[in-house]
C-alpha positions as CSV (number, residue, x, y, z in Angstrom):
1,X,84.2,-175.4,-44.9
2,X,82.3,-176.8,-42.0
3,X,78.6,-177.4,-42.3
4,X,76.1,-177.0,-39.5
5,X,76.3,-180.6,-38.4
6,X,80.0,-180.6,-38.0
7,X,79.9,-177.4,-36.0
8,X,77.1,-178.9,-33.7
9,X,79.2,-182.0,-33.4
10,X,82.3,-180.1,-32.4
11,X,80.3,-178.1,-29.8
12,X,78.8,-181.2,-28.3
13,X,82.2,-183.0,-28.3
14,X,83.9,-180.0,-26.6
15,X,81.1,-180.0,-24.0
16,X,81.5,-183.7,-23.2
17,X,85.3,-183.3,-22.9
18,X,84.8,-180.4,-20.6
19,X,82.3,-182.2,-18.5
20,X,84.5,-185.3,-18.2
21,X,87.7,-183.4,-17.3
22,X,86.0,-181.2,-14.7
23,X,83.9,-184.0,-13.2
24,X,86.7,-186.5,-13.1
25,X,87.3,-186.2,-9.4
26,X,83.6,-186.6,-8.6
27,X,83.1,-189.9,-10.4
28,X,84.9,-192.3,-8.0
29,X,82.9,-193.5,-4.9
30,X,85.9,-193.3,-2.6
31,X,88.6,-190.7,-2.2
32,X,91.5,-191.1,-4.5
33,X,94.9,-191.5,-2.7
34,X,97.1,-188.5,-3.1
35,X,100.7,-188.0,-1.8
36,X,101.2,-185.5,1.0
37,X,103.4,-183.3,-1.2
38,X,100.6,-183.0,-3.8
39,X,98.1,-182.0,-1.0
40,X,100.5,-179.5,0.3
41,X,101.1,-178.1,-3.2
42,X,97.3,-177.8,-3.9
43,X,96.8,-175.7,-0.8
44,X,98.9,-172.9,-2.5
45,X,97.3,-173.2,-5.9
46,X,94.5,-170.7,-5.5
47,X,96.8,-167.9,-4.2
48,X,99.4,-168.6,-7.0
49,X,96.7,-168.4,-9.6
50,X,95.3,-165.2,-8.1
51,X,98.8,-163.7,-8.0
52,X,99.4,-164.7,-11.6
53,X,96.4,-162.8,-12.7
54,X,96.6,-159.7,-10.4
55,X,100.3,-158.9,-10.4
56,X,100.7,-158.2,-14.1
57,X,97.6,-155.9,-13.9
58,X,99.3,-153.9,-11.2
59,X,102.8,-153.5,-12.7
60,X,102.2,-153.5,-16.4
61,X,100.4,-151.3,-19.0
62,X,99.9,-152.6,-22.5
63,X,102.4,-155.4,-22.0
64,X,105.2,-153.1,-20.7
65,X,106.4,-152.6,-17.2
66,X,105.2,-149.2,-15.8
67,X,108.1,-146.7,-15.9
68,X,106.9,-144.1,-13.4
69,X,106.0,-144.0,-9.7
70,X,103.0,-141.8,-10.6
71,X,100.7,-144.7,-11.1
72,X,97.6,-144.9,-8.9
73,X,97.6,-148.7,-9.0
74,X,100.8,-149.0,-7.0
75,X,99.6,-146.7,-4.2
76,X,96.1,-148.3,-4.2
77,X,97.8,-151.8,-3.8
78,X,100.0,-150.5,-1.0
79,X,97.1,-148.9,0.8
80,X,94.9,-152.0,0.4
81,X,97.6,-154.3,1.6
82,X,98.3,-152.2,4.6
83,X,94.6,-152.0,5.5
84,X,94.3,-155.8,5.2
85,X,97.3,-156.4,7.5
86,X,95.8,-153.9,10.0
87,X,92.2,-155.0,10.1
88,X,92.1,-158.4,8.3
89,X,88.9,-157.4,6.4
90,X,88.3,-158.1,2.7
91,X,85.6,-155.5,2.2
92,X,87.6,-152.8,3.9
93,X,90.6,-153.7,1.8
94,X,88.6,-153.3,-1.4
95,X,87.1,-150.0,-0.3
96,X,90.5,-148.7,0.9
97,X,92.3,-149.6,-2.4
98,X,89.5,-148.3,-4.5
99,X,89.3,-145.0,-2.6
100,X,93.0,-144.4,-2.9
101,X,92.9,-145.3,-6.7
102,X,89.9,-142.9,-7.3
103,X,91.5,-140.1,-5.3
104,X,94.7,-140.3,-7.3
105,X,93.1,-140.8,-10.6
106,X,90.5,-138.1,-10.2
107,X,92.4,-135.7,-7.9
108,X,95.8,-135.8,-9.5
109,X,95.0,-137.2,-12.9
110,X,97.2,-140.2,-12.6
C-alpha cells in the first residue's frame, strides 16, 4: 500500500515530467532546426487529430458502426459540411449542423 508521502511524491513527479515534456520546445534560446518534411507534416497534425476524435463519434455507436441511415448525426454532418463549403463560416456550420440534428431527433425521433 502507498502511504500519503509516496502518493504526494508520485503526483509531484508526474507534474515535473509533464512540465518538462510540454515545455521542452520553449527551453532553447534559438529555434531548433527541423527538416522540411517534419514542418510539412506538423501542418496537418491538428486536422488529423480532430478527424481522429470526431469521425468515430459520427459513424459509431457504443463501439459498433451504425447500421442504419436513420441517424441524425449523418445528416447533421452533411448539412454542416455543405454550409461550411457554401459560406466558409464556423459559427454558421455549428448552428446548421445542430439545427438539423435537433430537427431530426426531436421531429422524427432519430
